[in-house]
C-alpha positions as protocol buffer text, in pm:
chain_id: "A"
residue {
  index: 1
  type: UNK
  ca { x: -1180 y: -219 z: -4253 }
}
residue {
  index: 2
  type: UNK
  ca { x: -988 y: -168 z: -3929 }
}
residue {
  index: 3
  type: UNK
  ca { x: -1100 y: -343 z: -3617 }
}
residue {
  index: 4
  type: UNK
  ca { x: -1273 y: -121 z: -3363 }
}
residue {
  index: 5
  type: UNK
  ca { x: -1079 y: -60 z: -3043 }
}
residue {
  index: 6
  type: UNK
  ca { x: -1247 y: -232 z: -2752 }
}
residue {
  index: 7
  type: UNK
  ca { x: -1179 y: -35 z: -2429 }
}
residue {
  index: 8
  type: UNK
  ca { x: -1261 y: -344 z: -2222 }
}
residue {
  index: 9
  type: UNK
  ca { x: -974 y: -535 z: -2379 }
}
residue {
  index: 10
  type: UNK
  ca { x: -680 y: -545 z: -2139 }
}
residue {
  index: 11
  type: UNK
  ca { x: -448 y: -741 z: -2367 }
}
residue {
  index: 12
  type: UNK
  ca { x: -272 y: -432 z: -2499 }
}
residue {
  index: 13
  type: UNK
  ca { x: -292 y: -224 z: -2179 }
}
residue {
  index: 14
  type: UNK
  ca { x: 9 y: -258 z: -1946 }
}
residue {
  index: 15
  type: UNK
  ca { x: -93 y: -337 z: -1590 }
}
residue {
  index: 16
  type: UNK
  ca { x: -15 y: -44 z: -1360 }
}
residue {
  index: 17
  type: UNK
  ca { x: 133 y: -113 z: -1016 }
}
residue {
  index: 18
  type: UNK
  ca { x: -103 y: -64 z: -723 }
}
residue {
  index: 19
  type: UNK
  ca { x: -9 y: 252 z: -526 }
}
residue {
  index: 20
  type: UNK
  ca { x: 137 y: 194 z: -180 }
}
residue {
  index: 21
  type: UNK
  ca { x: -134 y: 398 z: -3 }
}
residue {
  index: 22
  type: UNK
  ca { x: -407 y: 193 z: -173 }
}
residue {
  index: 23
  type: UNK
  ca { x: -238 y: -130 z: -61 }
}
residue {
  index: 24
  type: UNK
  ca { x: -237 y: 0 z: 298 }
}
residue {
  index: 25
  type: UNK
  ca { x: -600 y: 112 z: 288 }
}
residue {
  index: 26
  type: UNK
  ca { x: -713 y: -216 z: 130 }
}
residue {
  index: 27
  type: UNK
  ca { x: -588 y: -413 z: 431 }
}
residue {
  index: 28
  type: UNK
  ca { x: -877 y: -442 z: 684 }
}
residue {
  index: 29
  type: UNK
  ca { x: -653 y: -577 z: 962 }
}
residue {
  index: 30
  type: UNK
  ca { x: -416 y: -282 z: 931 }
}
residue {
  index: 31
  type: UNK
  ca { x: -715 y: -45 z: 942 }
}
residue {
  index: 32
  type: UNK
  ca { x: -841 y: -224 z: 1255 }
}
residue {
  index: 33
  type: UNK
  ca { x: -499 y: -197 z: 1418 }
}
residue {
  index: 34
  type: UNK
  ca { x: -468 y: 173 z: 1335 }
}
residue {
  index: 35
  type: UNK
  ca { x: -824 y: 236 z: 1452 }
}
residue {
  index: 36
  type: UNK
  ca { x: -747 y: 81 z: 1791 }
}
residue {
  index: 37
  type: UNK
  ca { x: -386 y: 195 z: 1833 }
}
residue {
  index: 38
  type: UNK
  ca { x: -429 y: 563 z: 1744 }
}
residue {
  index: 39
  type: UNK
  ca { x: -700 y: 644 z: 2005 }
}
residue {
  index: 40
  type: UNK
  ca { x: -509 y: 438 z: 2264 }
}
residue {
  index: 41
  type: UNK
  ca { x: -187 y: 632 z: 2208 }
}
residue {
  index: 42
  type: UNK
  ca { x: -369 y: 965 z: 2202 }
}
residue {
  index: 43
  type: UNK
  ca { x: -555 y: 894 z: 2527 }
}
residue {
  index: 44
  type: UNK
  ca { x: -233 y: 779 z: 2697 }
}
residue {
  index: 45
  type: UNK
  ca { x: -54 y: 1098 z: 2588 }
}
residue {
  index: 46
  type: UNK
  ca { x: -354 y: 1306 z: 2698 }
}
residue {
  index: 47
  type: UNK
  ca { x: -358 y: 1132 z: 3037 }
}
residue {
  index: 48
  type: UNK
  ca { x: 14 y: 1185 z: 3090 }
}
residue {
  index: 49
  type: UNK
  ca { x: -27 y: 1554 z: 3004 }
}
residue {
  index: 50
  type: UNK
  ca { x: -311 y: 1583 z: 3257 }
}
residue {
  index: 51
  type: UNK
  ca { x: -106 y: 1411 z: 3531 }
}
residue {
  index: 52
  type: UNK
  ca { x: 195 y: 1634 z: 3461 }
}
residue {
  index: 53
  type: UNK
  ca { x: -32 y: 1939 z: 3482 }
}
residue {
  index: 54
  type: UNK
  ca { x: -149 y: 1861 z: 3837 }
}
residue {
  index: 55
  type: UNK
  ca { x: 16 y: 2104 z: 4080 }
}
residue {
  index: 56
  type: UNK
  ca { x: 243 y: 1959 z: 4345 }
}
residue {
  index: 57
  type: UNK
  ca { x: 94 y: 1966 z: 4697 }
}
residue {
  index: 58
  type: UNK
  ca { x: 285 y: 2150 z: 4970 }
}
C-alpha cells in the first residue's frame, strides 16, 4: 500500500523565493517612510505650482 501524500509536508516541496514586491510591503519601516514622504513631496510640488501660478504684480 502506497503512503498517502500529506500536503502539509514541506520536505519534498522546493521553497519558492519571496517576490520582491512582497518583501517591500512586508517592511513596516519602509511603509512608514513612504507614507510620510509621498504626501510631503506631493504637497511641496502642489505648493510650488500654486506659487508659480500667482500673477506678477505691476
